[in-house]
BALUMKE-70945 format. One record per residue (C-alpha): residue in three letters; chain; y, z, x. Coordinates in steps of 0.1 Angstrom, whole numbers. Each point is the difference from the previous one (the first is absolute). Example, Ala and Ser with C-alpha at 12.3 -4.5 7.8 and 13.67 -1.06 7.14 Angstrom:
+------+-----+-------+-------+-------+
! type ! mol !     y !     z !     x !
+------+-----+-------+-------+-------+
!  Ala !   A !   -45 !    78 !   123 !
!  Ser !   A !    34 !    -7 !    14 !
+------+-----+-------+-------+-------+
This chain:
+------+-----+-------+-------+-------+
! type ! mol !     y !     z !     x !
+------+-----+-------+-------+-------+
!  Met !   A !   -79 !   148 !  -208 !
!  Val !   A !     2 !   -31 !   -21 !
!  Gly !   A !   -30 !   -23 !     5 !
!  Leu !   A !     0 !   -38 !     3 !
!  Lys !   A !    12 !   -18 !   -30 !
!  Leu !   A !   -21 !   -30 !   -11 !
!  Phe !   A !    16 !   -30 !   -17 !
!  Asn !   A !   -20 !   -23 !   -23 !
!  Thr !   A !     7 !   -36 !     8 !
!  Gln !   A !   -14 !   -33 !   -12 !
!  Ser !   A !   -21 !    -2 !    32 !
!  Gly !   A !   -14 !    35 !    -3 !
!  Val !   A !    13 !    34 !    14 !
!  Thr !   A !    26 !     2 !    27 !
!  Glu !   A !     1 !    31 !    22 !
!  Val !   A !    35 !    13 !     8 !
!  Val !   A !     3 !     7 !    37 !
!  Pro !   A !    20 !    32 !     7 !
!  Gly !   A !    31 !    -5 !    20 !
!  Leu !   A !    31 !    16 !    15 !
!  Ala !   A !    36 !    -1 !   -12 !
!  Lys !   A !    24 !   -26 !    14 !
!  Val !   A !    24 !    26 !    10 !
!  Glu !   A !    -1 !    39 !     2 !
!  Ala !   A !    28 !     3 !   -26 !
!  Asp !   A !   -23 !   -16 !   -27 !
!  Val !   A !   -25 !    29 !     4 !
!  Gln !   A !    28 !    26 !     0 !
!  Asp !   A !    16 !   -14 !   -31 !
!  Leu !   A !   -33 !    -1 !   -19 !
!  Val !   A !   -10 !    35 !     9 !
!  Glu !   A !    34 !    15 !    -7 !
!  Ala !   A !     0 !   -17 !   -35 !
!  His !   A !   -34 !    16 !    -8 !
!  Met !   A !     0 !    30 !    23 !
!  Glu !   A !   -10 !    25 !   -27 !
!  Thr !   A !   -30 !   -21 !   -11 !
!  Met !   A !   -12 !   -10 !    35 !
!  Leu !   A !     7 !    32 !    19 !
!  Gly !   A !     7 !    27 !   -25 !
!  Val !   A !    35 !     3 !    15 !
!  Thr !   A !    34 !     0 !   -18 !
!  Phe !   A !    23 !   -24 !    18 !
!  Leu !   A !    32 !    15 !    13 !
!  Ala !   A !    16 !   -24 !    25 !
!  Ser !   A !    -4 !   -32 !    20 !
!  Glu !   A !    12 !    -7 !    36 !
!  Tyr !   A !    13 !    36 !     2 !
!  Val !   A !    23 !     3 !    30 !
!  Ile !   A !    -6 !    31 !    20 !
!  Asp !   A !    28 !    19 !    18 !
!  Cys !   A !   -11 !     7 !    35 !
!  Val !   A !     7 !   -12 !    36 !
!  Asp !   A !   -25 !   -28 !     1 !
!  Gly !   A !     5 !   -10 !   -36 !
!  Gly !   A !   -25 !   -18 !   -22 !
!  Arg !   A !    -9 !   -10 !   -35 !
!  Ile !   A !   -28 !    15 !   -20 !
!  Asp !   A !   -17 !   -28 !   -19 !
!  Ser !   A !    -7 !    21 !   -32 !
!  Leu !   A !     5 !    36 !   -10 !
!  Gly !   A !   -17 !    16 !   -29 !
!  Leu !   A !   -14 !    32 !   -15 !
!  Asp !   A !   -37 !     3 !    -9 !
!  Glu !   A !   -17 !    15 !   -31 !
!  Asn !   A !    -1 !    34 !    16 !
!  Gly !   A !    37 !     0 !    11 !
!  Ala !   A !    -8 !    -9 !    37 !
!  Pro !   A !    25 !   -22 !    19 !
!  Val !   A !   -14 !   -34 !     8 !
!  Ile !   A !    10 !   -26 !    26 !
!  Val !   A !   -15 !   -35 !    -4 !
!  Glu !   A !     2 !   -25 !    29 !
!  Tyr !   A !   -11 !   -36 !    -3 !
!  Lys !   A !   -13 !   -27 !    25 !
!  Arg !   A !   -10 !   -35 !    -9 !
!  Gly !   A !   -30 !    -1 !    24 !
!  Thr !   A !   -14 !    24 !    26 !
!  Asp !   A !    26 !    19 !    19 !
!  Ala !   A !    -8 !    30 !    22 !
!  Gly !   A !    35 !    12 !    -3 !
!  Val !   A !     0 !     8 !   -37 !
!  Ile !   A !   -15 !    34 !     4 !
!  Asn !   A !    23 !    12 !    28 !
!  Gln !   A !    30 !   -14 !   -20 !
!  Gly !   A !   -11 !    19 !   -30 !
!  Leu !   A !    -5 !    32 !    19 !
!  Tyr !   A !    35 !    -4 !    15 !
!  Tyr !   A !    14 !    -1 !   -36 !
!  Met !   A !   -22 !    29 !   -10 !
!  Ala !   A !    16 !    21 !    27 !
!  Trp !   A !    34 !    -9 !   -12 !
!  Leu !   A !   -10 !     9 !   -36 !
!  Thr !   A !   -12 !    34 !     8 !
!  Asn !   A !    31 !     7 !    20 !
!  His !   A !    24 !   -12 !   -27 !
!  Lys !   A !   -14 !    15 !   -32 !
!  Asp !   A !    34 !     3 !   -16 !
!  Ala !   A !     5 !   -38 !     2 !
!  Phe !   A !   -33 !    -6 !   -18 !
!  Arg !   A !     6 !    28 !   -24 !
!  Asn !   A !    33 !   -15 !   -10 !
!  Leu !   A !   -16 !   -34 !    -5 !
!  Val !   A !   -26 !    15 !   -23 !
!  Arg !   A !    27 !    19 !   -19 !
!  Asp !   A !    20 !   -32 !    -5 !
!  Arg !   A !   -29 !   -21 !   -11 !
!  Leu !   A !   -23 !    25 !   -19 !
!  Gly !   A !    22 !    31 !    -7 !
!  Val !   A !     4 !    36 !    12 !
!  Ala !   A !   -34 !    12 !   -12 !
!  Ala !   A !   -19 !   -26 !    20 !
!  Ala !   A !    21 !     7 !    31 !
!  Ser !   A !    -8 !    37 !    -3 !
!  Gln !   A !   -37 !    -5 !     0 !
!  Ile !   A !    -5 !   -23 !    30 !
!  Leu !   A !   -33 !     8 !    18 !
!  Trp !   A !    12 !     2 !    36 !
!  Ser !   A !   -34 !    12 !    12 !
!  Ala !   A !   -16 !   -34 !    -5 !
!  Pro !   A !    23 !   -30 !     9 !
!  Arg !   A !   -18 !   -33 !     1 !
!  Leu !   A !     1 !   -32 !    19 !
!  Ile !   A !   -15 !   -31 !   -16 !
!  Cys !   A !    -3 !   -31 !    23 !
!  Val !   A !    -7 !   -32 !   -19 !
!  Ala !   A !   -10 !   -30 !    22 !
!  Gly !   A !   -21 !   -31 !     1 !
!  Asp !   A !   -25 !    19 !    22 !
!  Phe !   A !    -6 !    28 !    24 !
!  Thr !   A !   -20 !     3 !    32 !
!  Arg !   A !   -27 !    26 !     6 !
!  Tyr !   A !    24 !    16 !    24 !
!  Asp !   A !    25 !     5 !   -28 !
!  Ala !   A !   -26 !    18 !   -22 !
!  His !   A !    -9 !    22 !    29 !
!  Ala !   A !    37 !     7 !     9 !
!  Val !   A !     9 !    14 !   -34 !
!  Arg !   A !   -29 !    25 !     1 !
!  Glu !   A !    17 !    15 !    31 !
!  His !   A !    32 !     8 !   -17 !
!  Arg !   A !    10 !    30 !   -20 !
!  Arg !   A !    15 !   -20 !   -28 !
!  Ser !   A !   -12 !   -14 !   -33 !
!  Ile !   A !    -4 !   -37 !     7 !
!  Asp !   A !   -15 !   -28 !   -21 !
!  Leu !   A !    -8 !   -34 !    15 !
!  Val !   A !    -1 !   -26 !   -28 !
!  Arg !   A !   -11 !   -36 !     4 !
!  Tyr !   A !    15 !   -25 !   -24 !
!  Arg !   A !   -12 !   -35 !   -11 !
!  Tyr !   A !    12 !   -27 !   -24 !
!  Tyr !   A !   -26 !   -17 !   -21 !
!  Gly !   A !    17 !   -32 !   -12 !
!  Ser !   A !    34 !     3 !   -15 !
!  Asp !   A !    -7 !    27 !   -26 !
!  His !   A !   -23 !    26 !    15 !
!  Phe !   A !     8 !    26 !    27 !
!  Gly !   A !   -23 !    25 !    15 !
!  Leu !   A !     4 !    32 !    19 !
!  Glu !   A !   -29 !    16 !    20 !
!  Thr !   A !     2 !    34 !    19 !
!  Val !   A !   -11 !    -5 !    36 !
!  Ala !   A !     5 !    36 !    11 !
!  Ser !   A !    15 !    32 !   -16 !
!  Val !   A !     6 !    33 !    16 !
!  Thr !   A !    16 !    32 !   -12 !
!  Gly !   A !    14 !    13 !    33 !
!  Gln !   A !   -22 !    31 !    -4 !
!  Ser !   A !   -28 !     8 !    24 !
!  Ala !   A !   -36 !     2 !   -12 !
!  Ala !   A !     0 !    37 !     6 !
!  Ser !   A !    30 !     6 !   -22 !
!  Arg !   A !   -15 !   -21 !   -27 !
!  Arg !   A !   -32 !    21 !     1 !
!  Val !   A !    21 !    32 !    -3 !
!  Arg !   A !    19 !   -15 !   -30 !
!  Arg !   A !   -32 !   -10 !   -17 !
!  Arg !   A !   -14 !    35 !     2 !
!  Gly !   A !    31 !    13 !   -17 !
!  Val !   A !     9 !   -31 !   -20 !
!  Gly !   A !    37 !    11 !     2 !
!  Leu !   A !    -2 !    20 !   -32 !
!  Pro !   A !    28 !    24 !    -8 !
!  Thr !   A !   -14 !    35 !     6 !
!  Ala !   A !    10 !    13 !   -34 !
!  Arg !   A !   -25 !   -24 !   -16 !
!  Arg !   A !   -30 !     7 !    22 !
!  Gln !   A !   -14 !    27 !   -22 !
!  Asp !   A !   -29 !   -18 !   -15 !
!  Gly !   A !   -25 !    -7 !    27 !
!  Ala !   A !   -21 !   -25 !   -19 !
!  Val !   A !    30 !   -23 !    -8 !
!  Thr !   A !    13 !     3 !    35 !
!  Glu !   A !   -34 !   -10 !    14 !
!  Leu !   A !     1 !   -29 !   -25 !
!  Ala !   A !    34 !   -11 !    13 !
!  Glu !   A !   -14 !     1 !    36 !
!  Ala !   A !   -29 !   -22 !   -11 !
!  Val !   A !    24 !   -25 !   -17 !
!  Asp !   A !    20 !    -1 !    32 !
!  Glu !   A !   -31 !    -9 !    20 !
!  Val !   A !   -10 !   -27 !   -24 !
!  Leu !   A !    35 !   -16 !    -2 !
!  Thr !   A !     6 !     1 !    38 !
!  Gly !   A !   -35 !   -15 !     5 !
!  Leu !   A !     6 !   -31 !   -21 !
!  Gly !   A !    12 !   -20 !    30 !
!  Ala !   A !    14 !     1 !    35 !
!  Gly !   A !    35 !    -9 !   -13 !
!  Val !   A !     4 !    30 !   -22 !
!  Thr !   A !    29 !    23 !     8 !
!  Arg !   A !     9 !    33 !   -17 !
!  Val !   A !    35 !    12 !    -7 !
!  Gln !   A !     7 !    35 !   -11 !
!  Arg !   A !    29 !     8 !   -24 !
!  Lys !   A !     7 !    33 !   -16 !
!  Gln !   A !   -14 !    -9 !   -33 !
!  Tyr !   A !   -28 !   -24 !    10 !
!  Ala !   A !   -20 !   -17 !    27 !
!  Ala !   A !     3 !   -38 !     0 !
!  Tyr !   A !   -28 !   -22 !    14 !
!  Gln !   A !    12 !   -35 !    10 !
!  Arg !   A !    -9 !   -32 !    17 !
!  Leu !   A !    33 !   -19 !     0 !
!  Arg !   A !     6 !    15 !   -35 !
!  Asn !   A !   -12 !    31 !   -17 !
!  Phe !   A !   -33 !    -3 !   -17 !
!  Ala !   A !    -6 !    37 !    -9 !
!  Cys !   A !    21 !    31 !    -4 !
!  Val !   A !   -16 !    34 !    -2 !
!  Leu !   A !    19 !    29 !   -15 !
!  Ala !   A !    -4 !    36 !    11 !
!  Pro !   A !   -31 !    16 !   -18 !
!  Gln !   A !     5 !    16 !   -34 !
!  Gln !   A !   -21 !    29 !   -10 !
!  Thr !   A !   -29 !   -20 !   -14 !
!  Lys !   A !     7 !   -37 !     9 !
!  Leu !   A !    14 !   -24 !    25 !
!  Leu !   A !    23 !   -28 !   -10 !
!  Val !   A !    -2 !   -33 !    18 !
!  Tyr !   A !    22 !   -31 !    -7 !
!  Leu !   A !   -13 !   -35 !     8 !
!  Lys !   A !    16 !   -34 !     1 !
!  Ala !   A !   -28 !   -15 !   -20 !
!  Asp !   A !    10 !   -16 !   -33 !
!  Pro !   A !    -9 !    24 !   -29 !
!  Lys !   A !    -5 !   -31 !   -23 !
!  Glu !   A !   -28 !   -12 !    22 !
!  Val !   A !   -18 !    34 !     1 !
!  Gly !   A !   -21 !    15 !   -28 !
!  Leu !   A !    19 !    32 !    -7 !
!  Val !   A !   -20 !    32 !    -5 !
!  Pro !   A !    17 !    29 !   -18 !
!  Gly !   A !     3 !    30 !    23 !
!  Phe !   A !    -7 !   -21 !    31 !
!  Thr !   A !    24 !   -31 !     1 !
!  Arg !   A !    34 !    -5 !   -16 !
!  Asp !   A !    26 !   -28 !    -2 !
!  Val !   A !    33 !    16 !    11 !
!  Thr !   A !    20 !   -32 !     1 !
!  Gly !   A !    36 !     9 !    -6 !
!  Leu !   A !    -7 !    37 !     2 !
!  Gly !   A !    17 !    20 !    27 !
!  His !   A !   -21 !    17 !    26 !
!  His !   A !    -1 !     7 !    37 !
!  Gly !   A !   -14 !   -27 !    23 !
!  Thr !   A !    -6 !   -36 !   -10 !
!  Gly !   A !   -25 !   -18 !   -21 !
!  Asp !   A !    -6 !    -6 !   -38 !
!  Leu !   A !   -36 !    12 !    -1 !
!  Glu !   A !    -5 !    38 !    -1 !
!  Leu !   A !   -33 !    15 !    10 !
!  Gln !   A !    -9 !    36 !    -9 !
!  Leu !   A !   -26 !    13 !    23 !
!  Arg !   A !   -18 !    34 !    -6 !
!  Asn !   A !   -32 !    -2 !    20 !
!  Glu !   A !   -21 !   -21 !    24 !
!  Arg !   A !   -14 !   -21 !   -29 !
!  Asp !   A !    36 !   -11 !    -9 !
!  Leu !   A !     5 !    -8 !    36 !
!  Glu !   A !   -31 !   -21 !     1 !
!  Arg !   A !     9 !   -21 !   -30 !
!  Ala !   A !    36 !    -3 !    13 !
!  Gln !   A !   -10 !   -18 !    32 !
!  Asp !   A !    -2 !   -35 !   -15 !
!  Leu !   A !    35 !     5 !   -13 !
!  Phe !   A !    11 !    11 !    35 !
!  Arg !   A !   -14 !   -31 !    14 !
!  Leu !   A !    16 !   -22 !   -27 !
!  Ser !   A !    34 !    15 !     8 !
!  Tyr !   A !    -5 !    -3 !    37 !
!  Ala !   A !    -9 !   -37 !    -3 !
!  Ala !   A !    31 !    -6 !   -21 !
!  Ala !   A !    22 !    15 !    27 !
+------+-----+-------+-------+-------+
């Protein structure tokens, strides 16, 4: 979240008081114009009209970094109906996959449309505020839902803060997944590297309450609103982790960290970590926290 901006004036320092938008459309227009930066979501459509008996318009549709469909709903202030409205649209989306697939194909191409992650559709609600009942309600649903509070700071600063984030998976299923870390069975031959992968999973999921984990065939993504780490399936002697930390701000160590900006790889992030043992994991934790904070 963006902090308070301080302006220097002739009389001293003036604190900018955070405020709400004049109208809901202002928030929507701003987020849609910078959706990839703010949410890690590629923008697809605005005010998307759904074809069903009761009708409706989805505020924003997008595709996140891992290929999961995303619905974004906005409210200027506090509105208890935003979650139910979003869930209504989520139900429509999961029952009309062809319509969404065609939208992705038209906007992003056939390859993107063929790789949509239907197992993890997301609802992001952006509003002026939420009640404690809203935060409790989303934890009762079997959907991936993010409640995000916005604030304006003067005329040139805008902040987003995650109030609640759930994956739609039960705690028991998360424990089962952590034990296996979702690794392809063909790559689970080296016990030491597999145990290292499980330890990395524990560290990344333990960085904060808002961390969610999304499993793709080639990697596991750890995200807040955006990915902050991607872990590939273990190789024979090492584990590759990609972070959103800026490689230019990190002292690169040959054999441990590498700048992969512009280089193709699975997952997201420009800083590659090569982990071979617990010592590598220990010295990687500051970088994990750096990337987590940036997300």
